[in-house]
C-alpha positions, 0 to 999 in steps of 0.5 A, a space after each residue: 500500500 502506498 501513501 497519498 498526498 495526505 500521508 495516508 496509506 492508499 487502499 490495497 488494490 485487488 484484481 479478481 480472476 475467477 470464472 464464477 460470477 456469484 463468487 466474484 460478487 461475494 468477494 466484491 461485497 466483502 471488499 466494499 466493507 473494507 477501508 484498506 482494500 479496494 477491488 481494482 477490477 475483475 475478469 472471468 478468464 485468463 486472457 482478460 485477467 492478464 490484460 487487466 493485470 498489466 494495465 492496472 498493476 494491482 497490489 494483489 491478484 486473487 486467482 482461481 486455479 480451475 478455469 475453463 480454457 487456460 487454467 490458473 496455473 498457466 495464467 500464473 506462469 504467463 503473469 510471471 513471464 510477462 513481468 507482472 510483479 503483483 502478489 498472486 494468491 491462488 484461490 481454489 477448491 483444490 487441496 491436492 498436493 500437486 496443485 499446491 506445490 506446482 502453484 507455489 513453484 510457479 510463483 504464487 505468494 499464497 494458496 487459499 481454499 474456497 471453503 474458508 469462512 468469509 471473515 477468515 478470507 478477509 483477514 488473509 487478504 489483509 495479510 497478503 496485501 501487506 506482503 505476507 505469505 498466506 496458506 490455508 492452515 490445513 495445507 501447511 503440513 501437506 506441503 511440508 510432507 511433500 517437500 520431505 518426500 521430494 528430497 532424493 537420497 543423493 540430495 539429502 534433507 535441507 541442512 540449516 547448519 549450512 546457512 550463514 548467520 545472515 541467511 538464517 536471519 533472512 530465512 526466519 523472516 520469510 518463514 514469518 511470511 514477510 516479503 523481500 521488501 519487508 525483510 530488507 526494512 527489518 534488517 536495514 539492508 537493500 531489497 537486492 541484497 535480500 534477493 541474493 541471500 534468498 537465492 543462495 539459501 535456496 540453493 544450499 537447502 535444495 529448495 525451489 522457492 521462498 515459500 517452500 523454504 518458509 514452510 520447511 523452516 516453520 515445520 522444522 522449528 527454525 522460524 523463531 530466533 534462537 
């Protein structure tokens, strides 16, 4: 959220991409009751969603996974390949392990299930809008288990001891759901420096995304400072 001329934070802009009109209407009504979030636009398909994302540059995109034609996963890949920097949260009925892992590895900043209570969705959107990672609670154990099973014997398990002190600090911060920008502010370093450290720690841990690293750190008890 950016500050306006009166030094007040502008509402976080949200783009909704979902092929169900009733769901779009429901989320629109939820957002109308929130002062710090505003619906920037909505689309019922991938093509219109990508166009609006490019035009509007919203703070957050809420993206359905199972859409006819081009699905949400391919839409996400096209958004990232096209340089769209908006935070993207998958919003879906699917709790399949492959869908969760594939979405996070394709660049999603969160994964929420459509069976959640409206007030819980609003709370998660608030968190996502300020740069935090959001994942439906019952999926965190599933994702952590998937990461464990995908480690090959040759590669072994991620090794926290292989990280430098600075890398450990950054891992703890992203495990708390903070974005690179927020980590940079906390540690008083540049966002570019954070990105370099994240790249290095992912390589050392044998993980593909910062979300995977965050979930692993939480499950293994490394999220809090020792």
